[in-house]
C-alpha positions in Angstrom: 21.8 -9.2 -20.1 20.0 -7.2 -22.7 17.6 -9.6 -22.4 15.9 -8.9 -19.6 16.3 -5.4 -20.5 14.3 -5.7 -23.9 11.7 -7.7 -22.1 11.1 -5.3 -19.5 11.2 -2.5 -21.7 9.0 -4.8 -24.4 6.7 -5.2 -21.7 6.1 -2.0 -20.6 5.5 -0.9 -23.8 2.7 -3.7 -24.4 1.1 -2.2 -21.7 1.5 1.2 -22.3 0.9 1.0 -25.9 -1.7 -2.3 -26.6 -3.1 -2.5 -30.5 -6.1 -2.3 -29.9 -8.2 -0.4 -26.6 -8.3 -2.8 -24.0 -9.8 -0.5 -21.6 -7.3 1.4 -19.8 -6.7 4.3 -21.5 -6.6 7.8 -20.2 -10.6 8.1 -20.7 -11.5 5.4 -18.9 -8.8 6.7 -15.3 -10.3 10.3 -15.6 -13.6 8.9 -15.4 -12.6 6.8 -12.9 -11.0 9.7 -11.7 -14.2 11.7 -11.7 -16.6 9.1 -10.5 -14.1 9.0 -7.1 -14.8 12.9 -7.4 -18.6 13.1 -7.1 -18.2 9.9 -5.1 -16.4 11.7 -2.2 -18.4 14.7 -3.1 -22.0 13.6 -2.1 -20.7 12.1 1.3 -18.5 8.6 0.4 -16.0 8.5 2.6 -12.5 8.6 0.5 -11.5 5.7 1.7 -14.2 4.0 0.5 -13.4 5.2 -2.8 -9.3 3.8 -2.9 -11.0 0.7 -2.3 -12.8 -0.3 -5.0 -10.5 2.3 -7.4 -7.3 0.4 -6.1 -10.1 -2.4 -7.4 -11.1 -1.6 -10.3 -7.2 -0.7 -11.5 -5.6 -3.9 -10.3 -8.6 -6.1 -11.4 -7.5 -4.2 -15.1 -4.1 -4.4 -14.1 -4.1 -8.4 -13.8 -7.2 -9.0 -16.8 -4.7 -7.2 -19.1 -1.7 -8.7 -17.7 -3.6 -12.5 -19.1 -3.6 -10.8 -22.7 -0.1 -11.3 -22.9 1.0 -14.3 -24.2 4.2 -14.3 -23.4 5.6 -14.6 -20.2 8.5 -11.9 -20.6 10.1 -12.4 -16.6 8.2 -14.5 -13.4 5.2 -12.5 -11.8 4.8 -10.5 -15.2 1.0 -10.5 -14.9 1.1 -9.3 -11.2 3.7 -6.8 -12.1 1.6 -5.6 -14.6 -1.2 -5.2 -12.1 0.6 -3.1 -10.3 2.2 -0.9 -12.7 -1.6 -0.7 -13.5 -2.7 -0.1 -9.4 0.1 2.6 -9.8 -0.5 4.2 -12.4 -4.8 4.7 -11.7 -4.1 4.8 -8.1 -1.5 7.4 -7.2 -2.7 10.3 -9.5 -6.3 9.9 -8.4 -5.0 10.7 -4.9 -3.7 13.6 -5.4 -7.1 14.9 -7.1 -8.8 13.3 -3.2 -6.1 14.6 -0.5 -7.5 13.0 2.1 -5.1 12.4 5.4 -4.9 11.6 8.7 -1.7 10.9 11.0 -0.8 7.9 13.2 1.5 8.2 16.2 4.3 5.9 17.2 5.2 5.6 20.8 7.4 2.4 20.9 11.0 3.5 22.1 13.2 6.2 21.6 13.5 9.9 21.6 10.4 11.5 19.5 12.1 11.4 16.0 12.8 7.7 15.7 11.6 5.4 13.5 10.0 4.2 16.7 8.5 7.8 18.0 6.9 9.7 15.5 3.8 11.0 14.0 3.8 9.1 10.6 1.4 10.3 7.8 -0.7 9.1 5.4 -3.1 9.2 2.7 -6.4 8.0 3.6 -7.5 7.1 -0.3 -4.1 5.4 -1.3 -4.6 3.1 1.5 -8.0 1.8 0.8 -7.1 2.0 -2.6 -3.9 -0.4 -1.3 -7.1 -2.8 1.1 -9.3 -3.2 -2.6 -5.9 -4.1 -4.6 -4.9 -6.4 -1.9 -8.3 -8.0 -1.5 -8.9 -8.6 -5.5 -5.4 -10.5 -5.4 -6.2 -12.9 -2.6 -9.8 -13.3 -3.7 -8.8 -16.3 -6.4 -7.1 -17.9 -3.8 -9.6 -17.3 -1.4 -11.8 -19.5 -3.8 -9.5 -21.9 -4.7 -9.9 -22.8 -1.1 -13.7 -22.3 -0.8 -13.4 -25.0 -4.2 -11.3 -27.4 -2.2 -13.0 -26.9 1.9 -16.6 -27.6 -0.5 -15.3 -29.7 -3.3 -16.9 -27.8 -6.2 -17.7 -24.0 -6.3 -21.2 -22.8 -7.1 -22.3 -20.5 -10.0 -20.4 -17.0 -10.2 -17.9 -17.7 -7.3 -14.9 -15.8 -8.1 -17.3 -12.7 -8.6 -19.4 -13.0 -6.3 -16.7 -13.7 -3.5 -14.9 -10.4 -4.9 -17.5 -8.4 -5.1 -18.5 -9.8 -1.6 -15.0 -9.1 0.1 -14.7 -5.8 -1.3 -18.3 -4.8 0.0 -17.2 -6.0 3.6 -14.5 -4.6 3.6 -16.3 -1.4 2.1 -19.2 -1.4 5.2 -16.2 -2.1 7.6 -14.5 0.9 6.6 -18.3 2.8 6.4 -18.6 2.3 9.8 -16.0 2.9 11.4 -15.0 6.5 10.2 
């Protein structure tokens, strides 16, 4: 049990305090935050900005996770990506307070679990979609390679960017 706790602490320490600058630093996060606030100020919808910030955070976490040579626990790279997403998207969501609500009326009196108004942050929801698209893009690329029998140059990058741009277009056109 102590070895597992030590491994988790070591994994967190490795991701938080890298031995060299690996691009996920406070300056980079602040730069992404300034870009996000500027994009919202210039008229881009907050869910679209969240989409790209979430994708950035997840991709950066996956990249850093692959740099760790030893596996300390199962799904370590995905855990590092989730940690990167949480530590990037949630602080920036406070800078872009864009809330909406959903009124759910399925059963019961108002206030019960299936009959109440749920409030959510649209920036965070866009960030969640961006992170999920980045996590699903490699599997989609592998499926495309299996169907075609081969891959085309820069397939993973083009597919990821294409998915993000398609999602951004849908968000912008639906709002």
